CHARMM internal coordinates of N, CA and C (Angstrom, degrees):
IC EDIT
DIST 1 N 1 CA 1.4432
DIST 1 CA 1 C 1.5281
ANGL 1 N 1 CA 1 C 108.85
DIST 1 C 2 N 1.2945
ANGL 1 CA 1 C 2 N 115.81
DIHE 1 N 1 CA 1 C 2 N 132.79
DIST 2 N 2 CA 1.4654
ANGL 1 C 2 N 2 CA 121.50
DIHE 1 CA 1 C 2 N 2 CA -177.84
DIST 2 CA 2 C 1.5279
ANGL 2 N 2 CA 2 C 109.84
DIHE 1 C 2 N 2 CA 2 C -83.74
DIST 2 C 3 N 1.3375
ANGL 2 CA 2 C 3 N 116.01
DIHE 2 N 2 CA 2 C 3 N 130.68
DIST 3 N 3 CA 1.4640
ANGL 2 C 3 N 3 CA 119.89
DIHE 2 CA 2 C 3 N 3 CA -179.82
DIST 3 CA 3 C 1.5233
ANGL 3 N 3 CA 3 C 110.05
DIHE 2 C 3 N 3 CA 3 C -87.36
DIST 3 C 4 N 1.2789
ANGL 3 CA 3 C 4 N 114.55
DIHE 3 N 3 CA 3 C 4 N 143.03
DIST 4 N 4 CA 1.4517
ANGL 3 C 4 N 4 CA 122.58
DIHE 3 CA 3 C 4 N 4 CA 178.18
DIST 4 CA 4 C 1.5321
ANGL 4 N 4 CA 4 C 108.84
DIHE 3 C 4 N 4 CA 4 C -82.99
DIST 4 C 5 N 1.3147
ANGL 4 CA 4 C 5 N 117.74
DIHE 4 N 4 CA 4 C 5 N 149.16
DIST 5 N 5 CA 1.4739
ANGL 4 C 5 N 5 CA 120.56
DIHE 4 CA 4 C 5 N 5 CA 179.12
DIST 5 CA 5 C 1.5269
ANGL 5 N 5 CA 5 C 111.34
DIHE 4 C 5 N 5 CA 5 C -62.22
DIST 5 C 6 N 1.3289
ANGL 5 CA 5 C 6 N 117.38
DIHE 5 N 5 CA 5 C 6 N -32.89
DIST 6 N 6 CA 1.4569
ANGL 5 C 6 N 6 CA 120.08
DIHE 5 CA 5 C 6 N 6 CA 179.50
DIST 6 CA 6 C 1.5230
ANGL 6 N 6 CA 6 C 111.24
DIHE 5 C 6 N 6 CA 6 C -64.69
DIST 6 C 7 N 1.3328
ANGL 6 CA 6 C 7 N 117.11
DIHE 6 N 6 CA 6 C 7 N -39.41
DIST 7 N 7 CA 1.4593
ANGL 6 C 7 N 7 CA 118.94
DIHE 6 CA 6 C 7 N 7 CA -178.48
DIST 7 CA 7 C 1.5155
ANGL 7 N 7 CA 7 C 111.73
DIHE 6 C 7 N 7 CA 7 C -72.33
DIST 7 C 8 N 1.3166
ANGL 7 CA 7 C 8 N 117.99
DIHE 7 N 7 CA 7 C 8 N -25.24
DIST 8 N 8 CA 1.4641
ANGL 7 C 8 N 8 CA 121.04
DIHE 7 CA 7 C 8 N 8 CA 179.22
DIST 8 CA 8 C 1.5338
ANGL 8 N 8 CA 8 C 110.40
DIHE 7 C 8 N 8 CA 8 C -75.80
DIST 8 C 9 N 1.3120
ANGL 8 CA 8 C 9 N 118.32
DIHE 8 N 8 CA 8 C 9 N -41.51
DIST 9 N 9 CA 1.4669
ANGL 8 C 9 N 9 CA 122.25
DIHE 8 CA 8 C 9 N 9 CA -174.71
DIST 9 CA 9 C 1.5278
ANGL 9 N 9 CA 9 C 113.08
DIHE 8 C 9 N 9 CA 9 C -87.56
DIST 9 C 10 N 1.3085
ANGL 9 CA 9 C 10 N 117.95
DIHE 9 N 9 CA 9 C 10 N -15.04
DIST 10 N 10 CA 1.4479
ANGL 9 C 10 N 10 CA 120.44
DIHE 9 CA 9 C 10 N 10 CA -175.63
DIST 10 CA 10 C 1.5315
ANGL 10 N 10 CA 10 C 113.31
DIHE 9 C 10 N 10 CA 10 C -60.96
DIST 10 C 11 N 1.3405
ANGL 10 CA 10 C 11 N 120.36
DIHE 10 N 10 CA 10 C 11 N -46.87
DIST 11 N 11 CA 1.4751
ANGL 10 C 11 N 11 CA 118.82
DIHE 10 CA 10 C 11 N 11 CA 179.63
DIST 11 CA 11 C 1.5312
ANGL 11 N 11 CA 11 C 112.99
DIHE 10 C 11 N 11 CA 11 C -61.87
DIST 11 C 12 N 1.3327
ANGL 11 CA 11 C 12 N 117.18
DIHE 11 N 11 CA 11 C 12 N -35.66
DIST 12 N 12 CA 1.4661
ANGL 11 C 12 N 12 CA 119.77
DIHE 11 CA 11 C 12 N 12 CA 178.55
DIST 12 CA 12 C 1.5202
ANGL 12 N 12 CA 12 C 110.77
DIHE 11 C 12 N 12 CA 12 C -67.01
DIST 12 C 13 N 1.3207
ANGL 12 CA 12 C 13 N 116.91
DIHE 12 N 12 CA 12 C 13 N -39.09
DIST 13 N 13 CA 1.4633
ANGL 12 C 13 N 13 CA 121.56
DIHE 12 CA 12 C 13 N 13 CA 177.85
DIST 13 CA 13 C 1.5249
ANGL 13 N 13 CA 13 C 110.37
DIHE 12 C 13 N 13 CA 13 C -65.06
DIST 13 C 14 N 1.3333
ANGL 13 CA 13 C 14 N 116.88
DIHE 13 N 13 CA 13 C 14 N -44.91
DIST 14 N 14 CA 1.4590
ANGL 13 C 14 N 14 CA 120.52
DIHE 13 CA 13 C 14 N 14 CA 179.91
DIST 14 CA 14 C 1.5257
ANGL 14 N 14 CA 14 C 111.47
DIHE 13 C 14 N 14 CA 14 C -63.66
DIST 14 C 15 N 1.3010
ANGL 14 CA 14 C 15 N 117.17
DIHE 14 N 14 CA 14 C 15 N -41.27
DIST 15 N 15 CA 1.4651
ANGL 14 C 15 N 15 CA 120.00
DIHE 14 CA 14 C 15 N 15 CA 178.82
DIST 15 CA 15 C 1.5307
ANGL 15 N 15 CA 15 C 111.16
DIHE 14 C 15 N 15 CA 15 C -67.14
DIST 15 C 16 N 1.3131
ANGL 15 CA 15 C 16 N 116.97
DIHE 15 N 15 CA 15 C 16 N -34.21
DIST 16 N 16 CA 1.4593
ANGL 15 C 16 N 16 CA 120.49
DIHE 15 CA 15 C 16 N 16 CA 176.96
DIST 16 CA 16 C 1.5141
ANGL 16 N 16 CA 16 C 111.60
DIHE 15 C 16 N 16 CA 16 C -65.50
DIST 16 C 17 N 1.3328
ANGL 16 CA 16 C 17 N 116.23
DIHE 16 N 16 CA 16 C 17 N -44.46
DIST 17 N 17 CA 1.4638
ANGL 16 C 17 N 17 CA 120.76
DIHE 16 CA 16 C 17 N 17 CA 178.05
DIST 17 CA 17 C 1.5242
ANGL 17 N 17 CA 17 C 110.28
DIHE 16 C 17 N 17 CA 17 C -63.48
DIST 17 C 18 N 1.3248
ANGL 17 CA 17 C 18 N 117.42
DIHE 17 N 17 CA 17 C 18 N -41.64
DIST 18 N 18 CA 1.4566
ANGL 17 C 18 N 18 CA 121.33
DIHE 17 CA 17 C 18 N 18 CA 178.21
DIST 18 CA 18 C 1.5231
ANGL 18 N 18 CA 18 C 111.33
DIHE 17 C 18 N 18 CA 18 C -62.32
DIST 18 C 19 N 1.3211
ANGL 18 CA 18 C 19 N 117.20
DIHE 18 N 18 CA 18 C 19 N -42.25
DIST 19 N 19 CA 1.4642
ANGL 18 C 19 N 19 CA 121.06
DIHE 18 CA 18 C 19 N 19 CA 179.69
DIST 19 CA 19 C 1.5254
ANGL 19 N 19 CA 19 C 111.20
DIHE 18 C 19 N 19 CA 19 C -64.34
DIST 19 C 20 N 1.3239
ANGL 19 CA 19 C 20 N 117.30
DIHE 19 N 19 CA 19 C 20 N -40.80
DIST 20 N 20 CA 1.4697
ANGL 19 C 20 N 20 CA 120.92
DIHE 19 CA 19 C 20 N 20 CA 178.32
DIST 20 CA 20 C 1.5266
ANGL 20 N 20 CA 20 C 109.90
DIHE 19 C 20 N 20 CA 20 C -65.21
DIST 20 C 21 N 1.3244
ANGL 20 CA 20 C 21 N 117.55
DIHE 20 N 20 CA 20 C 21 N -42.13
DIST 21 N 21 CA 1.4640
ANGL 20 C 21 N 21 CA 120.97
DIHE 20 CA 20 C 21 N 21 CA -179.80
DIST 21 CA 21 C 1.5257
ANGL 21 N 21 CA 21 C 111.13
DIHE 20 C 21 N 21 CA 21 C -62.67
DIST 21 C 22 N 1.3205
ANGL 21 CA 21 C 22 N 116.78
DIHE 21 N 21 CA 21 C 22 N -44.79
DIST 22 N 22 CA 1.4720
ANGL 21 C 22 N 22 CA 120.54
DIHE 21 CA 21 C 22 N 22 CA 179.28
DIST 22 CA 22 C 1.5286
ANGL 22 N 22 CA 22 C 110.42
DIHE 21 C 22 N 22 CA 22 C -64.10
DIST 22 C 23 N 1.3283
ANGL 22 CA 22 C 23 N 116.72
DIHE 22 N 22 CA 22 C 23 N -40.17
DIST 23 N 23 CA 1.4648
ANGL 22 C 23 N 23 CA 120.46
DIHE 22 CA 22 C 23 N 23 CA 179.01
DIST 23 CA 23 C 1.5294
ANGL 23 N 23 CA 23 C 111.03
DIHE 22 C 23 N 23 CA 23 C -63.86
DIST 23 C 24 N 1.3262
ANGL 23 CA 23 C 24 N 117.51
DIHE 23 N 23 CA 23 C 24 N -41.25
DIST 24 N 24 CA 1.4679
ANGL 23 C 24 N 24 CA 120.58
DIHE 23 CA 23 C 24 N 24 CA 179.63
DIST 24 CA 24 C 1.5297
ANGL 24 N 24 CA 24 C 111.46
DIHE 23 C 24 N 24 CA 24 C -67.55
DIST 24 C 25 N 1.3292
ANGL 24 CA 24 C 25 N 117.22
DIHE 24 N 24 CA 24 C 25 N -39.33
DIST 25 N 25 CA 1.4638
ANGL 24 C 25 N 25 CA 120.37
DIHE 24 CA 24 C 25 N 25 CA 177.21
DIST 25 CA 25 C 1.5251
ANGL 25 N 25 CA 25 C 110.52
DIHE 24 C 25 N 25 CA 25 C -64.06
DIST 25 C 26 N 1.3181
ANGL 25 CA 25 C 26 N 116.94
DIHE 25 N 25 CA 25 C 26 N -43.20
DIST 26 N 26 CA 1.4670
ANGL 25 C 26 N 26 CA 120.54
DIHE 25 CA 25 C 26 N 26 CA 178.41
DIST 26 CA 26 C 1.5208
ANGL 26 N 26 CA 26 C 111.06
DIHE 25 C 26 N 26 CA 26 C -64.07
DIST 26 C 27 N 1.3175
ANGL 26 CA 26 C 27 N 117.45
DIHE 26 N 26 CA 26 C 27 N -41.73
DIST 27 N 27 CA 1.4661
ANGL 26 C 27 N 27 CA 121.08
DIHE 26 CA 26 C 27 N 27 CA 179.33
DIST 27 CA 27 C 1.5287
ANGL 27 N 27 CA 27 C 111.03
DIHE 26 C 27 N 27 CA 27 C -62.72
DIST 27 C 28 N 1.3126
ANGL 27 CA 27 C 28 N 117.27
DIHE 27 N 27 CA 27 C 28 N -44.88
DIST 28 N 28 CA 1.4622
ANGL 27 C 28 N 28 CA 121.09
DIHE 27 CA 27 C 28 N 28 CA 178.23
DIST 28 CA 28 C 1.5198
ANGL 28 N 28 CA 28 C 112.06
DIHE 27 C 28 N 28 CA 28 C -63.37
DIST 28 C 29 N 1.3226
ANGL 28 CA 28 C 29 N 116.58
DIHE 28 N 28 CA 28 C 29 N -38.70
DIST 29 N 29 CA 1.4577
ANGL 28 C 29 N 29 CA 120.79
DIHE 28 CA 28 C 29 N 29 CA 178.30
DIST 29 CA 29 C 1.5237
ANGL 29 N 29 CA 29 C 111.08
DIHE 28 C 29 N 29 CA 29 C -65.85
DIST 29 C 30 N 1.3179
ANGL 29 CA 29 C 30 N 116.77
DIHE 29 N 29 CA 29 C 30 N -42.86
DIST 30 N 30 CA 1.4643
ANGL 29 C 30 N 30 CA 120.61
DIHE 29 CA 29 C 30 N 30 CA 179.58
DIST 30 CA 30 C 1.5279
ANGL 30 N 30 CA 30 C 112.08
DIHE 29 C 30 N 30 CA 30 C -65.90
DIST 30 C 31 N 1.3307
ANGL 30 CA 30 C 31 N 117.15
DIHE 30 N 30 CA 30 C 31 N -28.99
DIST 31 N 31 CA 1.4657
ANGL 30 C 31 N 31 CA 120.49
DIHE 30 CA 30 C 31 N 31 CA 178.14
DIST 31 CA 31 C 1.5169
ANGL 31 N 31 CA 31 C 112.68
DIHE 30 C 31 N 31 CA 31 C -79.96
DIST 31 C 32 N 1.3341
ANGL 31 CA 31 C 32 N 117.38
DIHE 31 N 31 CA 31 C 32 N -7.59
DIST 32 N 32 CA 1.4627
ANGL 31 C 32 N 32 CA 120.87
DIHE 31 CA 31 C 32 N 32 CA 178.34
DIST 32 CA 32 C 1.5100
ANGL 32 N 32 CA 32 C 113.53
DIHE 31 C 32 N 32 CA 32 C 82.21
DIST 32 C 33 N 1.2980
ANGL 32 CA 32 C 33 N 117.96
DIHE 32 N 32 CA 32 C 33 N 29.37
DIST 33 N 33 CA 1.4612
ANGL 32 C 33 N 33 CA 120.99
DIHE 32 CA 32 C 33 N 33 CA -177.60
DIST 33 CA 33 C 1.5178
ANGL 33 N 33 CA 33 C 113.13
DIHE 32 C 33 N 33 CA 33 C -90.29
DIST 33 C 34 N 1.3246
ANGL 33 CA 33 C 34 N 117.40
DIHE 33 N 33 CA 33 C 34 N 2.08
DIST 34 N 34 CA 1.4619
ANGL 33 C 34 N 34 CA 120.17
DIHE 33 CA 33 C 34 N 34 CA -178.07
DIST 34 CA 34 C 1.5257
ANGL 34 N 34 CA 34 C 110.43
DIHE 33 C 34 N 34 CA 34 C -63.61
DIST 34 C 35 N 1.3058
ANGL 34 CA 34 C 35 N 117.07
DIHE 34 N 34 CA 34 C 35 N -47.25
DIST 35 N 35 CA 1.4727
ANGL 34 C 35 N 35 CA 120.11
DIHE 34 CA 34 C 35 N 35 CA -178.76
DIST 35 CA 35 C 1.5287
ANGL 35 N 35 CA 35 C 111.36
DIHE 34 C 35 N 35 CA 35 C -66.24
DIST 35 C 36 N 1.3141
ANGL 35 CA 35 C 36 N 117.60
DIHE 35 N 35 CA 35 C 36 N -34.71
DIST 36 N 36 CA 1.4631
ANGL 35 C 36 N 36 CA 120.78
DIHE 35 CA 35 C 36 N 36 CA 177.06
DIST 36 CA 36 C 1.5228
ANGL 36 N 36 CA 36 C 110.18
DIHE 35 C 36 N 36 CA 36 C -61.24
DIST 36 C 37 N 1.3103
ANGL 36 CA 36 C 37 N 116.52
DIHE 36 N 36 CA 36 C 37 N -44.29
DIST 37 N 37 CA 1.4632
ANGL 36 C 37 N 37 CA 120.54
DIHE 36 CA 36 C 37 N 37 CA 179.52
DIST 37 CA 37 C 1.5244
ANGL 37 N 37 CA 37 C 110.48
DIHE 36 C 37 N 37 CA 37 C -65.11
DIST 37 C 38 N 1.3307
ANGL 37 CA 37 C 38 N 117.49
DIHE 37 N 37 CA 37 C 38 N -41.95
DIST 38 N 38 CA 1.4609
ANGL 37 C 38 N 38 CA 120.17
DIHE 37 CA 37 C 38 N 38 CA 178.76
DIST 38 CA 38 C 1.5264
ANGL 38 N 38 CA 38 C 112.03
DIHE 37 C 38 N 38 CA 38 C -63.68
DIST 38 C 39 N 1.3233
ANGL 38 CA 38 C 39 N 117.47
DIHE 38 N 38 CA 38 C 39 N -40.20
DIST 39 N 39 CA 1.4689
ANGL 38 C 39 N 39 CA 120.57
DIHE 38 CA 38 C 39 N 39 CA 178.49
DIST 39 CA 39 C 1.5243
ANGL 39 N 39 CA 39 C 110.65
DIHE 38 C 39 N 39 CA 39 C -64.66
DIST 39 C 40 N 1.3143
ANGL 39 CA 39 C 40 N 117.47
DIHE 39 N 39 CA 39 C 40 N -43.53
DIST 40 N 40 CA 1.4647
ANGL 39 C 40 N 40 CA 120.48
DIHE 39 CA 39 C 40 N 40 CA 178.61
DIST 40 CA 40 C 1.5221
ANGL 40 N 40 CA 40 C 111.40
DIHE 39 C 40 N 40 CA 40 C -64.60
DIST 40 C 41 N 1.3313
ANGL 40 CA 40 C 41 N 116.83
DIHE 40 N 40 CA 40 C 41 N -40.81
DIST 41 N 41 CA 1.4633
ANGL 40 C 41 N 41 CA 120.44
DIHE 40 CA 40 C 41 N 41 CA 178.92
DIST 41 CA 41 C 1.5257
ANGL 41 N 41 CA 41 C 111.07
DIHE 40 C 41 N 41 CA 41 C -64.41
DIST 41 C 42 N 1.3248
ANGL 41 CA 41 C 42 N 116.43
DIHE 41 N 41 CA 41 C 42 N -40.26
DIST 42 N 42 CA 1.4643
ANGL 41 C 42 N 42 CA 120.29
DIHE 41 CA 41 C 42 N 42 CA 178.25
DIST 42 CA 42 C 1.5158
ANGL 42 N 42 CA 42 C 110.65
DIHE 41 C 42 N 42 CA 42 C -64.01
DIST 42 C 43 N 1.3274
ANGL 42 CA 42 C 43 N 117.57
DIHE 42 N 42 CA 42 C 43 N -43.97
DIST 43 N 43 CA 1.4622
ANGL 42 C 43 N 43 CA 120.80
DIHE 42 CA 42 C 43 N 43 CA 179.41
DIST 43 CA 43 C 1.5144
ANGL 43 N 43 CA 43 C 111.71
DIHE 42 C 43 N 43 CA 43 C -63.04
DIST 43 C 44 N 1.3138
ANGL 43 CA 43 C 44 N 117.49
DIHE 43 N 43 CA 43 C 44 N -41.10
DIST 44 N 44 CA 1.4600
ANGL 43 C 44 N 44 CA 120.84
DIHE 43 CA 43 C 44 N 44 CA 179.74
DIST 44 CA 44 C 1.5282
ANGL 44 N 44 CA 44 C 109.61
DIHE 43 C 44 N 44 CA 44 C -65.04
DIST 44 C 45 N 1.3231
ANGL 44 CA 44 C 45 N 118.13
DIHE 44 N 44 CA 44 C 45 N -43.69
DIST 45 N 45 CA 1.4583
ANGL 44 C 45 N 45 CA 121.01
DIHE 44 CA 44 C 45 N 45 CA -179.50
DIST 45 CA 45 C 1.5288
ANGL 45 N 45 CA 45 C 111.28
DIHE 44 C 45 N 45 CA 45 C -64.28
DIST 45 C 46 N 1.3238
ANGL 45 CA 45 C 46 N 116.50
DIHE 45 N 45 CA 45 C 46 N -42.90
DIST 46 N 46 CA 1.4656
ANGL 45 C 46 N 46 CA 119.51
DIHE 45 CA 45 C 46 N 46 CA -179.72
DIST 46 CA 46 C 1.5321
ANGL 46 N 46 CA 46 C 111.04
DIHE 45 C 46 N 46 CA 46 C -67.20
DIST 46 C 47 N 1.3090
ANGL 46 CA 46 C 47 N 118.33
DIHE 46 N 46 CA 46 C 47 N -36.73
DIST 47 N 47 CA 1.4607
ANGL 46 C 47 N 47 CA 121.22
DIHE 46 CA 46 C 47 N 47 CA 178.19
DIST 47 CA 47 C 1.5219
ANGL 47 N 47 CA 47 C 110.69
DIHE 46 C 47 N 47 CA 47 C -69.56
DIST 47 C 48 N 1.3157
ANGL 47 CA 47 C 48 N 116.19
DIHE 47 N 47 CA 47 C 48 N -33.28
DIST 48 N 48 CA 1.4566
ANGL 47 C 48 N 48 CA 121.16
DIHE 47 CA 47 C 48 N 48 CA -177.57
DIST 48 CA 48 C 1.5358
ANGL 48 N 48 CA 48 C 110.64
DIHE 47 C 48 N 48 CA 48 C -66.24
DIST 48 C 49 N 1.3243
ANGL 48 CA 48 C 49 N 116.91
DIHE 48 N 48 CA 48 C 49 N -39.70
DIST 49 N 49 CA 1.4725
ANGL 48 C 49 N 49 CA 119.12
DIHE 48 CA 48 C 49 N 49 CA -178.75
DIST 49 CA 49 C 1.5389
ANGL 49 N 49 CA 49 C 111.48
DIHE 48 C 49 N 49 CA 49 C -91.94
DIST 49 C 50 N 1.3085
ANGL 49 CA 49 C 50 N 117.52
DIHE 49 N 49 CA 49 C 50 N 2.09
DIST 50 N 50 CA 1.4506
ANGL 49 C 50 N 50 CA 121.41
DIHE 49 CA 49 C 50 N 50 CA 172.60
DIST 50 CA 50 C 1.5080
ANGL 50 N 50 CA 50 C 116.15
DIHE 49 C 50 N 50 CA 50 C 88.97
DIST 50 C 51 N 1.3124
ANGL 50 CA 50 C 51 N 117.75
DIHE 50 N 50 CA 50 C 51 N 19.66
DIST 51 N 51 CA 1.4695
ANGL 50 C 51 N 51 CA 119.78
DIHE 50 CA 50 C 51 N 51 CA 179.52
DIST 51 CA 51 C 1.5180
ANGL 51 N 51 CA 51 C 112.59
DIHE 50 C 51 N 51 CA 51 C -100.33
DIST 51 C 52 N 1.3200
ANGL 51 CA 51 C 52 N 117.67
DIHE 51 N 51 CA 51 C 52 N -10.89
DIST 52 N 52 CA 1.4600
ANGL 51 C 52 N 52 CA 120.33
DIHE 51 CA 51 C 52 N 52 CA -172.87
DIST 52 CA 52 C 1.4185
ANGL 52 N 52 CA 52 C 114.58
DIHE 51 C 52 N 52 CA 52 C -97.85
END
COOR INIT
IC SEED 1 N 1 CA 1 C
IC BUILD
């Protein structure tokens, strides 16, 4: 069975995207942005249900 070029390159593309995502999450964590994200998420949730 002949393999298509898309099927050959797809795993490499997916692994590249995964590596970039992990790197960005690690960078944000090292910068201390975790609490900022949690505060924003809490504010959005409270505003959504009408308590904020």
